[in-house]
C-alpha atoms as an extended CHARMM CRD file, in Angstrom:
* protein
*
       113  EXT
         1         1  UNK       CA             20.6080000000      -90.3740000000      -38.2630000000  PROA      1               0.0000000000
         2         2  UNK       CA             17.2140000000      -90.8400000000      -36.7060000000  PROA      2               0.0000000000
         3         3  UNK       CA             15.0510000000      -90.3920000000      -39.8070000000  PROA      3               0.0000000000
         4         4  UNK       CA             15.2440000000      -94.0060000000      -41.0700000000  PROA      4               0.0000000000
         5         5  UNK       CA             14.6480000000      -95.3340000000      -37.5660000000  PROA      5               0.0000000000
         6         6  UNK       CA             11.6070000000      -93.1220000000      -37.0250000000  PROA      6               0.0000000000
         7         7  UNK       CA             10.1390000000      -93.9170000000      -40.4420000000  PROA      7               0.0000000000
         8         8  UNK       CA             10.6550000000      -97.6650000000      -40.0590000000  PROA      8               0.0000000000
         9         9  UNK       CA              9.1920000000      -97.6200000000      -36.5500000000  PROA      9               0.0000000000
        10        10  UNK       CA              6.1700000000      -95.6560000000      -37.7960000000  PROA      10              0.0000000000
        11        11  UNK       CA              5.6270000000      -98.1760000000      -40.6060000000  PROA      11              0.0000000000
        12        12  UNK       CA              6.0500000000     -101.0550000000      -38.1520000000  PROA      12              0.0000000000
        13        13  UNK       CA              3.5550000000      -99.5730000000      -35.7110000000  PROA      13              0.0000000000
        14        14  UNK       CA              1.0190000000      -99.0090000000      -38.4780000000  PROA      14              0.0000000000
        15        15  UNK       CA              1.4690000000     -102.5750000000      -39.7650000000  PROA      15              0.0000000000
        16        16  UNK       CA              0.9490000000     -103.8990000000      -36.2440000000  PROA      16              0.0000000000
        17        17  UNK       CA             -2.1570000000     -101.7550000000      -35.7080000000  PROA      17              0.0000000000
        18        18  UNK       CA             -3.5390000000     -102.6340000000      -39.1300000000  PROA      18              0.0000000000
        19        19  UNK       CA             -3.5270000000     -106.3100000000      -38.1640000000  PROA      19              0.0000000000
        20        20  UNK       CA             -6.4050000000     -105.4530000000      -35.7970000000  PROA      20              0.0000000000
        21        21  UNK       CA             -8.2100000000     -102.5810000000      -37.5170000000  PROA      21              0.0000000000
        22        22  UNK       CA             -8.2820000000     -103.9540000000      -41.0670000000  PROA      22              0.0000000000
        23        23  UNK       CA             -9.9830000000     -107.1600000000      -42.2130000000  PROA      23              0.0000000000
        24        24  UNK       CA             -7.4030000000     -109.9480000000      -41.9650000000  PROA      24              0.0000000000
        25        25  UNK       CA             -7.6500000000     -113.6970000000      -41.9110000000  PROA      25              0.0000000000
        26        26  UNK       CA             -5.8900000000     -115.4450000000      -39.0300000000  PROA      26              0.0000000000
        27        27  UNK       CA             -2.7740000000     -116.2810000000      -41.0620000000  PROA      27              0.0000000000
        28        28  UNK       CA             -2.3920000000     -112.8430000000      -42.6130000000  PROA      28              0.0000000000
        29        29  UNK       CA             -2.9990000000     -111.1850000000      -39.2650000000  PROA      29              0.0000000000
        30        30  UNK       CA             -0.1970000000     -113.1590000000      -37.6330000000  PROA      30              0.0000000000
        31        31  UNK       CA              2.0530000000     -112.4980000000      -40.6230000000  PROA      31              0.0000000000
        32        32  UNK       CA              1.4870000000     -108.7370000000      -40.3530000000  PROA      32              0.0000000000
        33        33  UNK       CA              2.1520000000     -108.7460000000      -36.6070000000  PROA      33              0.0000000000
        34        34  UNK       CA              5.3310000000     -110.8150000000      -36.8980000000  PROA      34              0.0000000000
        35        35  UNK       CA              6.7020000000     -108.7330000000      -39.7780000000  PROA      35              0.0000000000
        36        36  UNK       CA              5.9020000000     -105.5280000000      -37.8690000000  PROA      36              0.0000000000
        37        37  UNK       CA              7.7110000000     -106.7000000000      -34.7410000000  PROA      37              0.0000000000
        38        38  UNK       CA             10.6960000000     -108.0140000000      -36.7090000000  PROA      38              0.0000000000
        39        39  UNK       CA             10.9560000000     -104.7900000000      -38.7370000000  PROA      39              0.0000000000
        40        40  UNK       CA             10.9190000000     -102.7040000000      -35.5500000000  PROA      40              0.0000000000
        41        41  UNK       CA             13.5660000000     -104.9200000000      -33.9510000000  PROA      41              0.0000000000
        42        42  UNK       CA             15.8050000000     -104.8950000000      -37.0300000000  PROA      42              0.0000000000
        43        43  UNK       CA             15.4700000000     -101.1120000000      -37.3430000000  PROA      43              0.0000000000
        44        44  UNK       CA             16.4350000000     -100.6140000000      -33.7070000000  PROA      44              0.0000000000
        45        45  UNK       CA             19.3890000000     -102.9960000000      -34.0480000000  PROA      45              0.0000000000
        46        46  UNK       CA             20.5790000000     -101.3080000000      -37.2480000000  PROA      46              0.0000000000
        47        47  UNK       CA             20.4520000000      -97.9500000000      -35.5140000000  PROA      47              0.0000000000
        48        48  UNK       CA             22.1200000000      -99.1730000000      -32.3210000000  PROA      48              0.0000000000
        49        49  UNK       CA             24.9040000000     -101.0760000000      -34.1050000000  PROA      49              0.0000000000
        50        50  UNK       CA             25.9960000000      -98.7660000000      -36.9290000000  PROA      50              0.0000000000
        51        51  UNK       CA             29.1190000000     -100.8320000000      -37.6240000000  PROA      51              0.0000000000
        52        52  UNK       CA             27.1080000000     -103.7880000000      -38.8980000000  PROA      52              0.0000000000
        53        53  UNK       CA             26.1610000000     -102.9520000000      -42.4920000000  PROA      53              0.0000000000
        54        54  UNK       CA             24.1730000000     -106.1730000000      -43.0140000000  PROA      54              0.0000000000
        55        55  UNK       CA             21.5430000000     -105.1350000000      -40.4920000000  PROA      55              0.0000000000
        56        56  UNK       CA             20.4140000000     -102.2060000000      -42.5920000000  PROA      56              0.0000000000
        57        57  UNK       CA             19.1660000000     -104.6130000000      -45.2640000000  PROA      57              0.0000000000
        58        58  UNK       CA             16.9080000000     -106.4610000000      -42.8340000000  PROA      58              0.0000000000
        59        59  UNK       CA             13.8590000000     -104.3020000000      -43.4580000000  PROA      59              0.0000000000
        60        60  UNK       CA             14.3720000000     -104.7310000000      -47.2080000000  PROA      60              0.0000000000
        61        61  UNK       CA             14.2010000000     -108.4970000000      -46.7900000000  PROA      61              0.0000000000
        62        62  UNK       CA             11.0690000000     -108.1240000000      -44.6690000000  PROA      62              0.0000000000
        63        63  UNK       CA              9.5400000000     -105.8340000000      -47.3130000000  PROA      63              0.0000000000
        64        64  UNK       CA             10.1220000000     -108.4730000000      -49.9840000000  PROA      64              0.0000000000
        65        65  UNK       CA              8.5730000000     -111.1210000000      -47.7120000000  PROA      65              0.0000000000
        66        66  UNK       CA              5.5660000000     -108.9000000000      -47.0530000000  PROA      66              0.0000000000
        67        67  UNK       CA              4.8890000000     -108.5360000000      -50.7850000000  PROA      67              0.0000000000
        68        68  UNK       CA              5.4070000000     -112.2660000000      -51.4210000000  PROA      68              0.0000000000
        69        69  UNK       CA              3.1320000000     -113.1730000000      -48.5060000000  PROA      69              0.0000000000
        70        70  UNK       CA              0.5240000000     -110.7430000000      -49.7870000000  PROA      70              0.0000000000
        71        71  UNK       CA              0.4970000000     -112.5690000000      -53.0980000000  PROA      71              0.0000000000
        72        72  UNK       CA              0.5390000000     -116.0860000000      -51.6230000000  PROA      72              0.0000000000
        73        73  UNK       CA             -1.6070000000     -115.9440000000      -48.4880000000  PROA      73              0.0000000000
        74        74  UNK       CA             -5.4070000000     -115.7410000000      -48.6860000000  PROA      74              0.0000000000
        75        75  UNK       CA             -6.6480000000     -112.2390000000      -47.9090000000  PROA      75              0.0000000000
        76        76  UNK       CA            -10.0910000000     -111.1370000000      -46.8090000000  PROA      76              0.0000000000
        77        77  UNK       CA            -10.0890000000     -107.7400000000      -48.5160000000  PROA      77              0.0000000000
        78        78  UNK       CA             -8.3300000000     -105.9940000000      -51.3590000000  PROA      78              0.0000000000
        79        79  UNK       CA             -7.7490000000     -102.9940000000      -49.0930000000  PROA      79              0.0000000000
        80        80  UNK       CA             -5.6840000000     -105.1620000000      -46.7550000000  PROA      80              0.0000000000
        81        81  UNK       CA             -3.5500000000     -106.3900000000      -49.6280000000  PROA      81              0.0000000000
        82        82  UNK       CA             -3.0190000000     -102.8280000000      -50.8320000000  PROA      82              0.0000000000
        83        83  UNK       CA             -2.1040000000     -101.7190000000      -47.3160000000  PROA      83              0.0000000000
        84        84  UNK       CA              0.5420000000     -104.4250000000      -46.9350000000  PROA      84              0.0000000000
        85        85  UNK       CA              2.0580000000     -103.6960000000      -50.3410000000  PROA      85              0.0000000000
        86        86  UNK       CA              2.1660000000      -99.9650000000      -49.5230000000  PROA      86              0.0000000000
        87        87  UNK       CA              3.8530000000     -100.6510000000      -46.1810000000  PROA      87              0.0000000000
        88        88  UNK       CA              6.3900000000     -102.8730000000      -47.9590000000  PROA      88              0.0000000000
        89        89  UNK       CA              7.0130000000     -100.0870000000      -50.4570000000  PROA      89              0.0000000000
        90        90  UNK       CA              7.5290000000      -97.7330000000      -47.5140000000  PROA      90              0.0000000000
        91        91  UNK       CA             10.1740000000     -100.0230000000      -46.0050000000  PROA      91              0.0000000000
        92        92  UNK       CA             11.8710000000     -100.2780000000      -49.4040000000  PROA      92              0.0000000000
        93        93  UNK       CA             11.7350000000      -96.5030000000      -49.8920000000  PROA      93              0.0000000000
        94        94  UNK       CA             13.4040000000      -95.9090000000      -46.5210000000  PROA      94              0.0000000000
        95        95  UNK       CA             16.1450000000      -98.3780000000      -47.4690000000  PROA      95              0.0000000000
        96        96  UNK       CA             16.6700000000      -96.6100000000      -50.8040000000  PROA      96              0.0000000000
        97        97  UNK       CA             16.4870000000      -93.0400000000      -49.5040000000  PROA      97              0.0000000000
        98        98  UNK       CA             18.6820000000      -93.7060000000      -46.4800000000  PROA      98              0.0000000000
        99        99  UNK       CA             21.1490000000      -96.3600000000      -47.6500000000  PROA      99              0.0000000000
       100       100  UNK       CA             23.6510000000      -95.5420000000      -44.9330000000  PROA      100             0.0000000000
       101       101  UNK       CA             21.8980000000      -96.2940000000      -41.6360000000  PROA      101             0.0000000000
       102       102  UNK       CA             25.3660000000      -96.8740000000      -40.2260000000  PROA      102             0.0000000000
       103       103  UNK       CA             26.5030000000      -93.2680000000      -40.7090000000  PROA      103             0.0000000000
       104       104  UNK       CA             25.9990000000      -91.5180000000      -37.4200000000  PROA      104             0.0000000000
       105       105  UNK       CA             27.5680000000      -88.1620000000      -36.7570000000  PROA      105             0.0000000000
       106       106  UNK       CA             31.2810000000      -88.7320000000      -37.0470000000  PROA      106             0.0000000000
       107       107  UNK       CA             33.2850000000      -87.8130000000      -34.0110000000  PROA      107             0.0000000000
       108       108  UNK       CA             36.7900000000      -86.5190000000      -34.4710000000  PROA      108             0.0000000000
       109       109  UNK       CA             39.5240000000      -88.7650000000      -33.2020000000  PROA      109             0.0000000000
       110       110  UNK       CA             40.8090000000      -87.8210000000      -29.8030000000  PROA      110             0.0000000000
       111       111  UNK       CA             44.5300000000      -87.1990000000      -29.8540000000  PROA      111             0.0000000000
       112       112  UNK       CA             46.6320000000      -87.0950000000      -26.7410000000  PROA      112             0.0000000000
       113       113  UNK       CA             47.9570000000      -83.6680000000      -25.9450000000  PROA      113             0.0000000000
């Protein structure tokens, strides 16, 4: 299923872009970039290795970190904080709406003739 991968990649790309286009401090900018790159990598790994159920929870962990970091790190603007919380909610929503990243189209078993 490509939908969770596409949604998570879109959220990751926006988080990465927002680190430059929205007012960030140096620490929060680096945090947004690192979380964006990790979320993209985890999403790609979860899609590429459907047999590893633990990978699909990686973006959920990153979403929790993003909210915690938003509350703990000094931010320049309220809009930046809101953006990061909304992106985290997006990652969490994808994890809730598509809990089975590992379910690709099942192929029938090949039986010898």
